[in-house]
Backbone as a ProteinNet text record, in pm:
[ID]
protein_1_A
[PRIMARY]
MKTIFDLREKKETGIYERIKMHFREEVKVFQFSEMGISSCLGCWDCWLKTPGRCVLKDEMTGSYSQYVNSETVILLIDTAQGFINHRGKAFIDRSIPHYHPYIRLVDGECRHLPRYKKLPDMVFHFDREGLTPEEEGCIEDYLYRTAYQFNVKGSIIDGGDSFLKPLNHRKAKRGRIALDQADPMEKLIIYNGSPRRKKANTGLILDQVRERLGAVVEIRDLKNRDKWRECPPM
[TERTIARY]
-1510.3	-1573.6	-1468.5	-1479.8	-1392.4	-1473.4	-1410.9	-1481	-1396.1	-1457.9	-1393.9	-1434.3	-1335.8	-1361.4	-1315.7	-1412.8	-1382.6	-1369.5	-1244.9	-1215.8	-1197.3	-1221.1	-1193.2	-1302.5	-1262	-1358.7	-1451.1	-1392.1	-1469.9	-1480.3	-1603.6	-1626.5	-1633.1	-1517.8	-1512	-1532.7	-1649.1	-1688.5	-1635.5	-1568.2	-1515.9	-1419.7	-1347.3	-1250.4	-1320.2	-1444.6	-1518	-1529.2	-1563.9	-1582.9	-1451.1	-1342.5	-1211.7	-1171	-1199.9	-1168.5	-1252.5	-1381.5	-1469.3	-1428.1	-1385.6	-1341.1	-1213.3	-1126.2	-1001.8	-1028.5	-1111.6	-1135	-1239.2	-1322.5	-1423.1	-1513.6	-1554.2	-1648.8	-1717	-1813.3	-1886	-1791.4	-1799.2	-1720.2	-1816.1	-1820.3	-1907	-1834.3	-1910.9	-1854.9	-1907.6	-1814.1	-1849.4	-1798.3	-1891	-1854.5	-1870.9	-1765.8	-1772.1	-1818.9	-1904.4	-1945.7	-1832.1	-1852.1	-1746.3	-1701.6	-1794.4	-1761.7	-1762.9	-1738.7	-1756.5	-1645.9	-1528.4	-1415.7	-1356.6	-1371	-1306.3	-1163.6	-1077.7	-939.2	-934.1	-838.5	-817.9	-784.3	-842.7	-817.6	-691.3	-640.9	-526.2	-559.8	-686.1	-729	-699.9	-678.2	-648.7	-763.5	-885.7	-999.8	-1022.5	-994.6	-1017.7	-922.9	-820.6	-729	-755.6	-785.7	-784.3	-921.8	-1020.1	-1150.7	-1256.9	-1262	-1360.9	-1287.2	-1216.4	-1131.2	-1203.8	-1141.5	-1196.9	-1305.2	-1342.6	-1449	-1395.5	-1417.9	-1373.5	-1475.2	-1427	-1514.7	-1591.8	-1539.9	-1606.5	-1723.5	-1827.4	-1946	-1962.3	-1913.7	-1923	-1925.9	-1914.7	-1922.1	-1805.4	-1691.2	-1576.1	-1606.5	-1663.1	-1699.5	-1798.6	-1892.8	-1992.6	-1936.8	-1814.2	-1754.8	-1671.5	-1649.2	-1556.3	-1595.8	-1723.5	-1765	-1744.8	-1770.7	-1748.9	-1600.5	-1516.2	-1371.4	-1322.2	-1351	-1293.7	-1352.4	-1469.9	-1531.4	-1498.7	-1412	-1371.8	-1245	-1233.2	-1110.4	-1002.4	-1046.9	-957.2	-1029.1	-957.4	-1013.1	-932.5	-1003.2	-939.8	-964.2	-858.2	-870.2	-839.8	-935.1	-918.2	-891.1	-772.2	-723.1	-683.6	-719.4	-669.2	-532.1	-459.4	-329.7	-331.9	-241.9	-228.2	-89.1	-26.8	105.5	208	195.1	293	279	162	141.6	-6.4	-44.5	-186.8	-253	-379.1	-441.2	-493.4	-555.4	-594.8	-697.2	-785.2	-887.1	-824.5	-729.5	-660.2	-582.8	-514.3	-437.2	-529.7	-644.4	-738.7	-793.9	-823.3	-874.9	-774.2	-647.6	-544.3	-527.5	-524.1	-510.9	-628.2	-747.5	-867.7	-884	-790.2	-793.3	-726.8	-676	-607.6	-692.8	-827.2	-906.1	-896.9	-852.3	-841.6	-718.6	-644.1	-518.4	-513.9	-436.5	-415.4	-302.6	-298.8	-184.4	-56.7	-69.8	46.2	136.9	264.9	364.8	450.2	486	584.3	692.4	810.6	921.4	923.7	927.7	936.3	1049.6	1153.9	1269.9	1326.7	1327.6	1384.6	1294.6	1168.2	1074.1	955.1	896.7	778.7	653	568.4	440.9	331.4	217.4	103.5	34.7	-14	-83	-222.1	-261.3	-396.7	-502	-613.7	-723.8	-799.2	-797.5	-874.8	-782.5	-831.8	-749.3	-710.7	-799.3	-773.7	-820.9	-732	-767.4	-745.4	-816.2	-810.5	-678.5	-637.7	-526.5	-567	-468.5	-495.4	-447.5	-536	-503	-523.7	-425.8	-430.8	-435.3	-513	-510.3	-503.8	-399.3	-388.6	-372	-420.4	-415.8	-271.2	-217.8	-77.7	-59.9	-169	-158.9	-77.1	24.9	106.9	217.2	227.8	330.2	462.3	571.7	703.9	731.4	826.9	863.1	905.6	974	1017.5	896.4	796.6	676.8	598.6	589.2	522.2	594.2	727	803.9	783	776.3	753.8	617.6	514.7	380.7	377.6	441	443.5	516.7	626.2	696.4	603.1	531.4	441.5	330.3	271.5	162	212	334.6	390	406.6	466.8	490.4	358.9	253.2	122	74.9	76.9	32.9	122.1	252.2	346.4	315.3	294.9	264.1	126.9	36.6	-95.8	-96.6	19.4	32.5	-48.3	-57.9	-133.2	-51.9	-94.9	-31.6	-80.9	8.8	-27.6	1.4	-88.1	-69.7	-117.1	-74	-114.7	-175.9	-285.3	-342.3	-257.8	-186.9	-95.2	-155	-271.5	-337.9	-282.1	-174.6	-114.9	-178.9	-109.3	-163.2	-174.5	-79.2	-82.3	-190.2	-234.3	-336.8	-290.8	-258.6	-212.2	-61.2	5.2	149.1	174.7	234.3	263.1	358.6	335.2	427.5	538	654.8	764.6	823.4	894.3	946.1	1039	1015.5	1099.6	1136.9	1263.7	1306.7	1287.6	1266.5	1253.1	1382.1	1367	1483.1	1523.1	1639.2	1680.1	1809.6	1828.6	1950.9	1961.1	2076.3	2094	2237.5	2253.4	2386.7	2389.9	2509	2524.7	2482.6	2426.2	2376.4	2485.5	2607.4	2715	2771.6	2727.2	2772.7	2669.8	2554.8	2449.4	2483.5	2438.1	2458.4	2385.4	2444.5	2378.9	2249.7	2152.7	2022.4	1995.1	1941.5	1897.1	1762.9	1677.8	1544.7	1491.4	1430.4	1362.3	1218.7	1124.6	982.9	919.4	859.2	793.1	644.1	562.9	417.8	370.6	314	266.5	118.5	89	-49.5	-107.5	-40.3	-90.8	-224.1	-326	-456.2	-461.7	-364.8	-366.8	-311.3	-380.8	-347.4	-251.8	-255.5	-172.9	-105.6	13.3	86.1	100.8	113.8	131.8	279.4	313.2	453.4	509	423.5	469.8	519.2	443.3	483.6	613.6	631.3	754.2	874.6	855.6	964.9	1000.2	898.1	923.3	990.1	957.4	1024.7	1174.7	1209.8	1351.1	1419.8	1349.6	1405.8	1431.9	1335.2	1351.5	1467.3	1479.1	1586	1724.1	1735.4	1865	1904.1	1806	1837.1	1812.6	1739.2	1723.9	1640.7	1686.1	1606.2	1588.3	1666.8	1653.8	1521.6	1455.9	1333.6	1210.1	1114.7	982.1	879.7	796.5	695	558.5	491	358.1	255.5	170.2	71.9	-55.2	-85.9	-200.2	-334.5	-333.9	-459.2	-507.5	-414.2	-450.4	-494.8	-616.9	-666.1	-669	-693.6	-702.3	-568.9	-459.7	-328.1	-272.2	-350.2	-301.3	-261	-342.2	-315.6	-195.7	-158.7	-45.5	87.4	87.3	212.5	270.8	394.3	456.6	481.1	485.5	511.4	649.1	663.1	790.4	888.8
2369.6	2269.1	2169.9	2136.7	2037.2	1910.5	1794.5	1667.7	1572.8	1515.9	1410.5	1275.7	1194.3	1055.8	968.2	915.8	838.8	691.7	643.2	504.8	414.6	467.9	393	290.6	188.9	88.2	145.1	212.6	273.9	423.3	471.7	611.2	697.3	743	837.4	976.1	1034.2	1154.8	1284.2	1276.2	1397.6	1471.6	1396.8	1461.4	1543.9	1509.1	1588.8	1734	1752	1886.9	1963.1	1894.5	1962.2	2006	1922.3	1957.5	2077.6	2074.9	2185.6	2315.8	2308.7	2429	2483.9	2395.1	2441.7	2514.1	2456.4	2515.9	2627.7	2626.7	2732.5	2748.4	2636.5	2636.1	2499.9	2489.6	2363.2	2251.2	2140.5	2023	1906.1	1847.5	1731.9	1604.4	1505.7	1379.1	1266.3	1185.3	1067.2	945.8	872.1	755	629.7	551.2	425.6	314	227.6	110.4	8.9	-100.2	-200.4	-256.6	-271.9	-330.7	-226.3	-99.4	8.4	27	-34.6	-14.2	-149.5	-184.9	-306.2	-272.9	-371.7	-350.4	-329.7	-248.4	-225.2	-357.3	-380.4	-502.9	-494.5	-373.3	-356.8	-385.8	-365.6	-398.4	-285.9	-163.2	-44.3	-0.1	-53	-7.6	142.1	196.1	338.6	425.9	366.6	438.4	407.2	281.4	236.1	216.6	168.1	136.4	240.2	278.9	377.1	486.7	576.1	675.4	751.9	749.5	821.4	747.2	627.4	551.4	414.6	378.8	249.5	142.1	23.1	-87.9	-140.2	-117.4	-164.7	-73.8	-131.9	-56.6	-70.5	27	24.3	167.1	183.8	318.3	405.6	343.7	420.2	487.1	411.6	468.4	582.9	565.5	669.4	794.9	785.1	901.3	988.1	943.4	1014.1	1159.1	1184.3	1321.6	1412.2	1358.1	1435.4	1467.3	1372.6	1390	1501	1489.4	1582.6	1722.5	1736.1	1868.3	1932.8	1869.6	1925.4	2008.2	2109.6	2189.2	2115.6	2047.3	1970.2	1842.3	1731.1	1606.2	1566.2	1520.9	1477.3	1327.7	1248.5	1103	1057.7	990.6	935	786.3	741.9	609.4	529.8	403	310.5	259.1	203.9	142.5	-3.9	-81.6	-223.5	-268.9	-351.3	-405.7	-295.4	-182.3	-75.3	9.4	3.6	82.9	117.2	197.8	222.5	90.3	72.8	-56.9	-71	-185.6	-218.1	-121.1	-65.4	26	158.2	207.4	329.4	310.4	197.3	168.3	152.2	84.8	65.6	199.4	291.8	423.6	495.5	493.3	561	494	361.3	289.3	318.7	326.3	345.8	491	577.7	716.8	730.7	622.7	624.6	684.3	662.6	719.9	871.7	941	1087	1131.6	1036.1	1066.8	994.2	1050.8	989	885.3	792.1	700	766.5	886.9	955.3	1007.9	1010.8	1043.7	1161.2	1246.4	1350.7	1341.8	1390.6	1389.3	1520.3	1508.9	1623.4	1595.8	1678.8	1659.7	1518.2	1466.8	1334.5	1220	1248.8	1144.5	1141.7	1023.1	1006.2	1044.9	1125.6	1164.5	1147.6	1092.1	1083	1218.8	1249.6	1377	1371.9	1476.4	1478.7	1489.1	1425.4	1427.1	1560.3	1625.8	1748.4	1866.5	1987	2106.8	2126.3	2091.6	2112.1	1989.3	1935.8	1826.4	1871.8	1813.6	1864.6	1835.3	1928.6	1900.9	1789.8	1720.5	1603.4	1626.1	1597.9	1602	1461	1412.7	1275.2	1273.5	1180.8	1151.9	1000.1	950.5	804.7	770.1	653.1	605.4	572.6	641.9	624	526.1	474.6	387	261	235.2	116.2	127.5	242.6	259.4	303.9	256.7	306.3	436.3	517.4	638.7	607.9	495.1	458	428.7	361.1	330.2	457.2	548.4	675.5	750.9	751.5	819.6	756.2	622.4	552.6	587.7	593.7	628.1	771.8	862.9	1002.5	1014.1	940.2	940	894.8	786.9	731.2	830.2	892.5	985.7	1110.2	1155	1267.2	1228.5	1110.6	1068.3	1052.4	1011.9	1001.2	1137.5	1237	1371.3	1427.8	1401.9	1451.8	1392.4	1262.3	1198.3	1238.4	1277.1	1322.7	1470.6	1535.1	1675.7	1771.1	1742.2	1828.7	1848.8	1942.9	1965.8	1861.6	1818	1719.7	1770.4	1740.1	1776.3	1660.9	1664.7	1563.2	1632.8	1577.7	1626.4	1570.5	1660	1612.7	1618.6	1680.3	1684.2	1788.4	1856.4	1958.6	2094.2	2197.1	2332.4	2376.8	2332	2373.1	2298.9	2185.6	2099.3	2037.5	2119.6	2066.4	2081.9	1973.1	1976.7	1950.3	2045.8	2022.2	1904.2	1827.3	1719.4	1779.2	1799.4	1863	1772	1834.3	1761.7	1648.4	1532.4	1415.1	1356.4	1352	1291.8	1141	1080.4	935.4	870	764.6	693.6	584.3	603.4	514.1	441.3	406.9	335.5	201.9	172.2	47.4	0.8	-128.7	-187	-309.8	-348.1	-467.2	-591.3	-688.4	-808.3	-880.8	-884.9	-958.9	-883.4	-757.8	-679.5	-676.1	-737.8	-737.7	-836.8	-807.5	-900.1	-1031.1	-1143.1	-1272.5	-1285	-1353.8	-1372.8	-1521.8	-1557.1	-1694.5	-1717.3	-1614.3	-1627.7	-1491.2	-1483	-1362.1	-1399.9	-1349.6	-1378.1	-1257.3	-1279.5	-1172	-1202.5	-1106.8	-1120.3	-1047.8	-1122.3	-1064.9	-1030.4	-899.9	-854.8	-804.5	-827.9	-781.2	-848.4	-770.8	-830.7	-901.5	-878.5	-940.7	-1082.3	-1175.1	-1315.6	-1367.6	-1311.6	-1364.7	-1250.1	-1276.5	-1185.6	-1045.5	-1037.2	-907	-876.5	-747.1	-707.9	-756.3	-756.3	-802.3	-945.7	-1030.8	-1170.1	-1186	-1106.7	-1113.7	-1071.2	-965	-917.3	-1023.3	-1083	-1184.1	-1308.4	-1340.8	-1453.3	-1427.3	-1302	-1267.3	-1269.2	-1223.5	-1228.2	-1372.2	-1460.2	-1601.5	-1664.3	-1626.7	-1682.6	-1639.1	-1510.7	-1459.5	-1508.2	-1519.2	-1549.6	-1695.5	-1767.5	-1910.3	-1947.6	-2052.7	-2112.5	-2021.8	-1916.2	-1825.4	-1749.1	-1745.8	-1668	-1756	-1706.3	-1768.8	-1662.1	-1687.6	-1591.4	-1641.8	-1561.7	-1595.9	-1510.9	-1575.2	-1505.2	-1483.2	-1357.9	-1326.8	-1352.5	-1379	-1412.4	-1551.4	-1635.3	-1771.9	-1772.3	-1726.7	-1714.2	-1847.1	-1956.5	-2086.5	-2132.2	-2064.4	-2103.6	-2009.2	-1907.6	-1811.7	-1879	-1972	-2036.3	-2130.8	-2171.2	-2262.1	-2189.4	-2058.5	-1983.2	-1983.7	-2029	-2025.1	-1881.1	-1853	-1714.8	-1669.2	-1536.6	-1480	-1481.6
1404.2	1487.5	1538.7	1666.1	1727.6	1751.8	1732.6	1751.4	1833.2	1937.6	2015.8	1956.4	1924	1885.1	2001.9	2074.5	2195.7	2158.8	2159.6	2121.2	2242.3	2362	2484.4	2514	2586.8	2629.4	2737.5	2837.2	2943.5	2915.8	2904	2868.2	2993.9	3042.4	3154.6	3095.2	3122.1	3048.9	3110.6	3225	3286.8	3196.7	3114.9	3026	2918.9	2884.3	2786.3	2832.3	2957.7	3010.5	3013.8	3049.8	3051.9	2911.7	2813.4	2675	2630.8	2662.6	2623.3	2690.5	2816.3	2886.8	2824.8	2778.1	2717.6	2586.2	2500.9	2369.5	2374.4	2479.1	2497.3	2375.6	2323.6	2212.7	2207.9	2120	2109.1	2063.4	2133.4	2096.6	2081.8	1964.4	1942.6	1985.5	2029.2	2076.5	1990	1938.7	1860	1938.6	2001.8	2079.5	1994.9	1988.9	1914.6	2006.9	1954.9	2031.1	2032	2104	2119.8	1984.9	1890.6	1760.6	1649.9	1684.5	1588.1	1486.5	1509.1	1417.5	1379.1	1253.2	1202.7	1160.5	1163.8	1120	969.3	924.6	782	713.7	596.6	521.1	436	416.6	328.1	183	144.1	7.3	-91.5	-40.2	-119.7	-210.5	-187.7	-267.9	-250.2	-129.9	-104.9	-185.3	-243.7	-332.1	-478.8	-508.9	-647.8	-709.5	-632.9	-689.8	-654.3	-529	-482.2	-406.2	-475.9	-409.4	-298.9	-179.7	-66.6	9.2	-36.6	29.3	70	195.8	247.7	211.7	181.7	145.8	266.8	387.1	508.4	545.3	600.3	641.2	792.4	865.6	1010.5	1062.4	1194	1252.1	1207.8	1181.9	1136.5	1002.7	911.4	781.4	799	891.3	915	979.6	1033.2	1099.9	1006.2	883	794.4	768.6	742.9	712.4	833.8	953.3	1076.1	1091.7	1056.5	1067.9	974.5	847	749.4	760.5	822.6	838	972.1	1050	1179.1	1163.5	1246.5	1251.4	1330.4	1436.1	1522.2	1562.5	1563.6	1615.4	1738.7	1841.5	1966.3	1979.3	1978.8	1986.6	2129	2192.5	2326	2310.5	2352	2315.9	2439.8	2442.1	2543.7	2502.2	2598.7	2568.6	2611	2551.6	2585.5	2544.8	2628.3	2599	2571	2641.7	2628	2503.9	2437.4	2315.4	2306.1	2206.1	2186.3	2150.1	2189.6	2167.5	2024.6	1997.3	1860	1803.6	1887.5	1836.3	1792.3	1871.8	1831.1	1702.7	1692.6	1570.8	1450.9	1471.3	1360.9	1311.7	1404.5	1365	1276.3	1316.6	1238.4	1102.5	1100.3	972.9	880.2	937.2	855.9	810.7	848.3	800.1	663.9	609.3	479.4	367.5	363.6	253.6	241.9	347.3	341.2	263	209.7	139.7	6.3	-85.6	-216.4	-207.3	-301.3	-305.8	-355.8	-413.2	-469.2	-358.4	-385.9	-284.2	-330.2	-234.4	-260.7	-153.9	-184.9	-90.3	-10.9	121.9	211.8	309.6	306.3	394	383.5	261.3	239.2	279.5	314.4	354.8	260.1	246.2	161.2	238.6	174.5	233.5	129.4	171.7	82.1	71.2	-46.8	-68.7	-7.4	66	123	12.9	35.3	-63	-60.3	56.1	73.6	100.1	71.4	89.6	235.6	327.5	470.1	546.7	629.2	718.5	862.6	957.7	1095.2	1164.5	1252.3	1341.8	1437.6	1493.9	1576.1	1719.5	1814.6	1956.5	2011.8	2086.7	2135.9	2288.3	2341.2	2484.6	2498.9	2565.4	2583	2729.3	2765.9	2903.7	2940.6	3041.4	3080	3196.6	3248.8	3365.3	3332.8	3415	3398.5	3294.7	3228.5	3125.8	3187.4	3132.3	3171.9	3096.9	3143.8	3069.5	2926	2906.5	2771.6	2682.6	2738.5	2660.3	2627.3	2724.5	2697.4	2585.4	2590.3	2485.8	2349.9	2345.9	2219.7	2161.1	2248	2200.7	2149	2222.6	2176.5	2043.5	2026.2	1898	1786.4	1811.4	1709.4	1674.8	1775.1	1749.8	1677.4	1711.8	1636.6	1490.4	1468.1	1329.8	1253.9	1324.6	1260.6	1212.1	1301.5	1262.6	1152.7	1162.1	1062	924.7	920.3	791.8	740.4	832	791	753.4	758.9	717.3	804.7	935.6	1026.1	1154.2	1236.9	1365.9	1465.6	1554.8	1655.3	1795.3	1889.7	2030.5	2117.1	2243.7	2340.5	2460.9	2511.1	2636.5	2749	2820.2	2923.9	3062.8	3076.7	3206.4	3301.4	3263.5	3349.2	3329	3378.9	3368.2	3222.8	3140.3	3000	2922.5	2972.9	2914.6	2784.5	2685	2557.3	2545.1	2508.1	2484.7	2337	2265.4	2123.2	2105.9	2003.3	1969.2	1883.7	1943.5	1873.8	1766.7	1674.5	1558.3	1600.5	1543.6	1566.2	1431.7	1404.1	1278.6	1284.6	1170.1	1162.9	1211.5	1290.4	1343.3	1244.6	1185.8	1077.1	1108.7	1234	1270.1	1198.4	1143.5	1070	1084.1	1110.5	1116.7	1028.3	988.1	904.7	983.2	913.6	979	1056.4	999.2	1066.5	1186.8	1208	1322.6	1435.7	1413.2	1514.8	1625.6	1746.6	1857.4	1828.6	1863.8	1838.2	1917.8	1860.5	1924.8	1940.2	2056	2073.1	2006.2	2010	1952.9	1913.4	1795.6	1751	1717.7	1797.4	1774.9	1708.1	1592.1	1517	1511.9	1558.5	1550.3	1424.3	1333	1207.7	1220.6	1227.9	1239.9	1109.4	998	868.8	837.2	795.2	765.3	630.8	546.8	413.6	422.7	362.9	379.4	273.2	154.7	46.7	-29.6	-74.9	-163.6	-104.4	26	91.1	105.3	104.9	122.3	255.1	358.8	489.8	482.4	415.9	402.6	326.2	221.3	142.4	225.6	305.8	391.8	496	557.1	660.6	602.5	479.1	413.4	402.3	370.9	359.8	496.8	599.9	735.6	776.4	750.6	785.4	707.6	581.7	498.2	548	590.8	634.1	773.1	862.7	1002.3	1039.9	957.9	979	1100.4	1171.2	1278.2	1398.5	1407.7	1522	1518.2	1400.8	1382.3	1399	1476.7	1485	1451.4	1351	1308.8	1353.5	1431.5	1480.6	1407.5	1331.3	1249.2	1330.5	1359.7	1445	1377.3	1247.3	1179.4	1220.2	1263.6	1303.2	1449.8	1473	1609.8	1683.5	1611.6	1676.6	1734.6	1696.2	1744.6	1851.3	1890.8	1988.3	2118.7	2166.6	2294.4	2286.1	2166.7	2150.9	2159.5	2144.6	2146	2286	2303.2	2435.1	2477.1	2606.9	2653	2609.6	2597.6	2555.7	2672.1
[MASK]
++++++++++++++++++++++++++++++++++++++++++++++++++++++++++++++++++++++++++++++++++++++++++++++++++++++++++++++++++++++++++++++++++++++++++++++++++++++++++++++++++++++++++++++++++++++++++++++++++++++++++++++++++++++++++++++++++++++++++

């Protein structure tokens, strides 16, 4: 069984027919409402307290059985600010319950063990309007790495004659230089989107960045919605 998870704001249904014609079999469609996916809380209850079950009760939670029982899932995603938008990112983050907290090393990289014997391959379609080639490449890299870490095959709907383009292997980019060899910066603005408010690893890491780089760093915490308008433009 193939399942379309439509995460887009505007539901242009013409692509449904093209997908069904390509696979030549029944394809189910799961449309999320505007408020259907809450952001992951980072509470880890789905690993530690209620294995495989998310603490949140929304449409995303209700889609889990459809997801794990599919042979292939097709994610239709909007983009924003040169990347997949918040709903696409939330869907991927909220897929964590399908995996164990346990880790194994594969080609020198850490991978979480899948909770189930078989999980669906992933096909992605994202809105390319207004994107630069560099931004498209960055998104494709991210989606490949997502499928790779999820231990499944990944493809992209390219809209061409081939329709599906396999996401070829991309090694993790681990470029690193010594701090004293980096080009000087007048300002480094970091947007912290971590949902955890206290004692989170993200906060600890950012504390170290601020300590090492000093006044050049400005950290904008996206949890403080009342301060969004106060942030000067980049």
